[in-house]
Legacy VTK file of the C-alpha trace (Angstrom):
# vtk DataFile Version 3.0
C-alpha trace
ASCII
DATASET POLYDATA
POINTS 326 float
28.944 39.589 47.914
27.089 40.538 51.091
24.302 43.097 50.809
22.692 44.607 53.893
19.871 46.974 54.609
21.124 50.317 55.838
19.611 51.445 59.141
20.081 54.451 61.402
19.807 53.705 65.084
18.669 56.236 67.596
18.932 55.266 71.249
17.076 56.935 74.057
18.088 56.087 77.621
15.360 56.093 80.167
14.751 54.663 83.517
13.217 51.655 81.874
16.169 50.862 79.548
17.200 51.479 75.915
14.671 52.170 73.148
15.881 51.417 69.549
14.194 52.587 66.341
15.225 52.082 62.695
14.834 54.268 59.634
15.185 52.770 56.152
17.847 54.313 54.016
15.753 53.943 50.860
12.172 54.988 50.557
9.568 52.224 50.579
7.190 52.159 47.632
9.852 52.443 44.955
9.748 49.895 42.094
10.339 46.272 43.009
10.173 43.607 40.307
11.686 40.110 40.515
11.275 37.195 38.108
13.046 33.838 37.931
12.871 30.522 36.078
14.601 27.157 36.358
16.765 26.498 33.313
18.474 23.126 33.403
20.420 22.964 36.658
20.417 26.752 37.049
18.096 29.620 37.885
17.729 32.475 35.408
16.610 35.680 37.149
15.996 39.371 36.621
15.839 41.779 39.559
14.863 45.413 39.910
14.641 46.305 43.575
15.210 49.745 45.077
12.777 49.279 47.938
14.989 48.052 50.759
18.347 47.338 49.144
19.425 48.019 45.611
19.564 44.954 43.380
19.369 45.699 39.678
20.711 42.675 37.872
20.222 39.858 35.404
21.842 36.636 36.567
22.074 32.909 35.970
23.266 30.789 38.853
23.266 27.424 40.535
23.894 26.675 44.191
27.599 27.456 43.966
28.219 29.884 41.120
26.647 33.023 39.690
27.153 34.765 36.390
25.810 38.247 35.634
24.668 39.582 32.284
27.476 41.679 30.890
29.586 40.888 33.954
28.179 43.648 36.167
25.241 44.478 38.461
24.031 47.400 40.555
24.062 46.600 44.284
24.006 48.402 47.590
27.464 48.809 49.096
27.139 48.867 52.914
30.671 50.147 53.424
30.458 53.060 51.001
26.804 53.602 51.860
26.058 53.916 48.139
24.892 52.044 45.057
27.879 50.826 43.050
28.521 48.890 39.886
29.819 45.455 40.904
32.033 43.530 38.523
31.205 39.839 38.120
31.985 37.152 35.572
29.694 37.370 32.534
27.598 34.459 31.350
29.309 32.204 28.825
28.433 29.293 26.583
30.754 27.082 28.616
28.992 28.034 31.877
25.550 27.402 30.402
26.565 23.999 29.041
28.905 22.775 31.800
27.311 24.217 34.937
23.664 24.455 33.857
23.722 21.273 31.774
22.183 22.861 28.664
22.617 21.493 25.140
23.260 23.295 21.838
23.673 26.739 23.407
23.696 29.470 20.765
22.810 33.116 20.076
24.210 34.243 23.438
23.999 38.014 23.961
24.067 40.093 27.129
24.255 43.589 28.540
25.109 44.355 32.135
25.268 47.378 34.413
27.812 49.269 32.376
26.538 52.848 32.687
27.964 55.460 34.984
24.903 55.461 37.209
21.644 53.601 37.668
19.654 56.454 36.190
21.634 56.232 32.949
21.080 52.500 32.520
18.894 51.684 29.523
18.374 47.976 30.139
20.050 44.812 31.318
19.502 41.510 29.521
20.748 37.973 28.963
19.529 36.101 25.880
20.428 32.670 24.531
18.962 29.590 22.818
19.410 26.052 24.145
17.909 22.631 24.745
17.488 21.226 28.238
18.016 17.657 26.968
19.585 16.082 23.905
16.223 15.307 22.296
14.303 18.195 23.841
12.905 21.188 21.955
14.979 24.268 21.271
13.974 27.269 23.384
14.864 30.946 23.355
15.454 32.314 26.876
15.524 35.937 27.930
15.983 37.619 31.295
15.601 41.385 31.112
15.290 44.523 33.192
13.624 47.121 30.999
14.167 50.894 31.094
10.807 51.258 32.872
12.034 49.046 35.739
10.156 45.867 34.809
11.948 42.546 35.319
10.904 39.684 33.027
12.098 36.138 32.349
10.674 34.371 29.285
11.017 31.023 27.509
9.829 30.592 23.923
9.876 27.424 21.848
11.932 27.646 18.663
10.935 24.199 17.450
9.560 24.184 13.915
6.274 22.311 13.889
6.038 19.285 11.572
3.844 19.183 8.469
1.148 16.589 7.742
0.092 15.457 4.260
-3.077 13.335 4.153
-2.552 12.471 0.467
-4.580 13.116 -2.665
-8.373 12.634 -2.917
-9.447 9.139 -3.952
-12.547 7.758 -5.680
-13.333 4.045 -5.403
-16.238 1.675 -5.915
-18.145 0.492 -2.872
-16.560 -2.685 -1.548
-13.036 -1.643 -2.572
-10.392 -1.337 0.157
-9.034 2.211 0.541
-5.474 2.867 1.749
-4.899 6.368 3.133
-1.564 7.772 1.942
-0.290 9.730 4.943
3.038 11.530 5.090
4.776 13.687 7.680
7.852 15.907 7.420
9.876 17.858 9.981
12.712 20.216 9.084
14.362 20.110 12.516
13.520 16.632 13.787
11.736 13.406 12.985
8.119 12.242 12.793
7.342 9.897 15.671
3.590 9.335 15.399
0.498 9.720 13.215
-3.087 10.429 14.265
-5.944 9.899 11.791
-9.616 10.634 12.423
-12.794 10.846 10.349
-13.627 14.563 10.216
-16.854 14.579 8.181
-18.547 13.202 5.076
-21.936 12.220 3.667
-21.407 8.517 4.309
-22.052 6.687 7.546
-18.988 6.858 9.832
-19.667 3.268 10.893
-18.858 2.200 7.329
-15.427 3.873 7.362
-13.680 2.547 10.469
-9.893 2.677 10.048
-7.775 -0.427 10.551
-5.389 1.563 12.784
-5.838 5.290 13.400
-2.182 5.628 14.482
-0.704 3.947 11.396
0.883 5.989 8.630
-1.264 4.258 5.984
-4.427 2.797 7.539
-7.157 1.130 5.474
-10.950 0.887 5.424
-13.646 -0.624 3.188
-17.118 0.848 2.718
-19.312 -1.905 1.267
-22.624 -0.272 2.087
-23.698 0.938 -1.374
-25.749 -0.792 -4.031
-26.183 0.218 -7.649
-29.314 2.157 -6.733
-27.524 4.381 -4.186
-25.838 7.742 -4.691
-22.105 8.273 -4.083
-21.000 9.156 -0.529
-17.863 10.767 0.897
-15.622 10.255 3.902
-13.276 13.100 4.927
-10.264 12.110 7.042
-7.905 14.380 8.965
-4.241 13.661 9.699
-2.077 15.204 12.407
1.568 14.209 12.926
3.894 14.651 15.913
7.652 15.201 15.953
10.318 14.034 18.388
9.838 17.233 20.425
6.148 16.381 20.983
5.075 19.254 18.769
2.113 18.661 16.463
1.291 19.703 12.927
-1.793 21.422 11.650
-4.465 19.002 10.433
-4.462 18.093 6.747
-7.692 16.734 5.210
-8.377 14.277 2.402
-11.723 13.338 0.822
-12.509 9.761 -0.197
-15.501 9.351 -2.558
-17.323 6.006 -2.607
-19.256 5.297 -5.810
-22.038 2.707 -6.048
-21.195 -0.512 -7.863
-22.418 -1.228 -11.406
-25.868 -2.801 -11.640
-25.853 -6.555 -11.049
-27.902 -8.484 -13.644
-30.961 -10.285 -12.260
-31.338 -14.069 -12.352
-34.267 -15.864 -14.104
-35.606 -19.271 -13.042
-38.130 -21.094 -15.304
-39.059 -23.755 -12.810
-38.870 -27.538 -12.953
-39.482 -29.605 -16.117
-43.098 -30.744 -16.558
-44.800 -33.706 -18.379
-48.547 -33.478 -19.146
-51.150 -35.249 -21.331
-52.084 -33.500 -24.581
-54.967 -31.161 -23.985
-53.885 -30.370 -20.402
-53.194 -26.699 -19.617
-49.599 -26.010 -18.639
-48.733 -23.166 -16.240
-45.100 -22.059 -16.502
-43.543 -21.417 -13.052
-41.285 -18.441 -13.582
-39.394 -16.432 -10.941
-36.666 -13.818 -10.815
-34.175 -12.490 -8.250
-31.981 -9.389 -8.096
-29.200 -8.856 -5.530
-29.193 -5.063 -5.846
-32.758 -4.248 -6.844
-36.160 -5.687 -7.744
-37.649 -7.611 -10.706
-39.565 -5.189 -12.903
-40.807 -7.447 -15.765
-40.784 -10.900 -17.296
-40.339 -11.952 -20.935
-40.961 -15.563 -22.073
-39.920 -17.010 -25.473
-40.165 -20.517 -26.994
-36.591 -21.499 -27.814
-37.086 -24.973 -29.316
-38.847 -28.308 -29.130
-40.167 -31.118 -31.366
-43.738 -29.884 -31.352
-45.142 -27.159 -33.544
-44.636 -23.654 -32.129
-48.190 -22.821 -33.107
-49.426 -25.433 -30.601
-47.652 -23.710 -27.688
-48.775 -20.112 -27.841
-48.492 -18.486 -24.385
-51.456 -16.750 -22.827
-49.234 -13.746 -21.967
-45.519 -13.776 -22.775
-44.846 -10.984 -20.230
-46.650 -12.640 -17.290
-44.651 -14.306 -14.513
-46.664 -17.545 -14.907
-48.258 -17.703 -18.407
-50.183 -20.772 -19.650
-50.647 -22.742 -22.850
-52.429 -25.945 -24.009
-51.129 -28.249 -26.750
-54.134 -30.136 -28.190
LINES 1 327
326 0 1 2 3 4 5 6 7 8 9 10 11 12 13 14 15 16 17 18 19 20 21 22 23 24 25 26 27 28 29 30 31 32 33 34 35 36 37 38 39 40 41 42 43 44 45 46 47 48 49 50 51 52 53 54 55 56 57 58 59 60 61 62 63 64 65 66 67 68 69 70 71 72 73 74 75 76 77 78 79 80 81 82 83 84 85 86 87 88 89 90 91 92 93 94 95 96 97 98 99 100 101 102 103 104 105 106 107 108 109 110 111 112 113 114 115 116 117 118 119 120 121 122 123 124 125 126 127 128 129 130 131 132 133 134 135 136 137 138 139 140 141 142 143 144 145 146 147 148 149 150 151 152 153 154 155 156 157 158 159 160 161 162 163 164 165 166 167 168 169 170 171 172 173 174 175 176 177 178 179 180 181 182 183 184 185 186 187 188 189 190 191 192 193 194 195 196 197 198 199 200 201 202 203 204 205 206 207 208 209 210 211 212 213 214 215 216 217 218 219 220 221 222 223 224 225 226 227 228 229 230 231 232 233 234 235 236 237 238 239 240 241 242 243 244 245 246 247 248 249 250 251 252 253 254 255 256 257 258 259 260 261 262 263 264 265 266 267 268 269 270 271 272 273 274 275 276 277 278 279 280 281 282 283 284 285 286 287 288 289 290 291 292 293 294 295 296 297 298 299 300 301 302 303 304 305 306 307 308 309 310 311 312 313 314 315 316 317 318 319 320 321 322 323 324 325
C-alpha cells in the first residue's frame, strides 16, 4: 500500500526559469498521535495522523507482513484523492505466535476501521495476552486509537505475585538454635528464591546473624542472655521471588529469646588443714557464680571426731570465719 502526500503544483514561467510551489491537501495542525512498542519479533503500533497524510490504524507487523486490527484502516488514497477504508488481514493468534514468536496468546480482541467514514469511527483497538518467552511473565497488550484521537500502546503484567510466609512466632531460651520456617507459594509459577533479613527487635542484631539469608529455613543462635537479663526479640522479614522475577510482599515473624534459668553458684571450702590444739583456725571459703555474684555465705559443721562444742565458728555467715579447739 503506497501512501503519498497530495500536492498542487503551480508553475510560473519567467525569464529566469520555472518557479514551483506546493500546497498541502490537508491542513497542518490537525491531530497527530503515533505510538509503537516491540512485541516479540513484531512492532505493535497505533496511529492517528491527519496532518500530512491520513493514517488512522492499529497494526502489528514485522519486516515482511502487517496485520490490522479488525482487518481495516483509514488511509489516504492518492488516486481517488480521498480517505478510504482499506481492507487488510486482521490479526490472528496464529500470526502472533508464528510470525511474532509469542507464547500462550489468548484473549485476542480487535476492532478496525469499519465505519462508513472517519468521523463516525468510535475507536480502533487490538488487545491480547501473551508471553514473549516460554518462562516469561504473562502480559496484556493493547494498541488503541481513542475517539478523541489519542493513540496509545500499553503493556501490563498479568503475573500473579507470589506469597511469602515467614512462619509462626517462636520463643526459645538463650543459647538455643532457632530455625526460621519460611514458605513461599505461587499460583501461576514456582518459587525460585528466598530473601530473609532482620527487620527490627529489642535484641542486638549482631547476636542474630542468619546462617544463610537466601535459604528457605536459615538458623541463628542468640547466646547473649544470662539469668539476670530480660527477654529480647528479633523480628525477621521474608520476601520470595517467582520464576517470572516477581516478588512477594514481606511477611514478618517475631522470635523471642528468654534468659536461661539461674545457674547455681559453686562453693569452695579451701584445702584441708592440720593445727596444734589451741591454735586458731581460719576457714578459707570462696564462691563463684557463672551468671551472677555471690551474695552470702553459710558455714555448718557436718561431722568430725571432736566435740562440736569445741569448734564453734566466730561467724557462720562470714566468708572466712575462725574457731579454736582447746
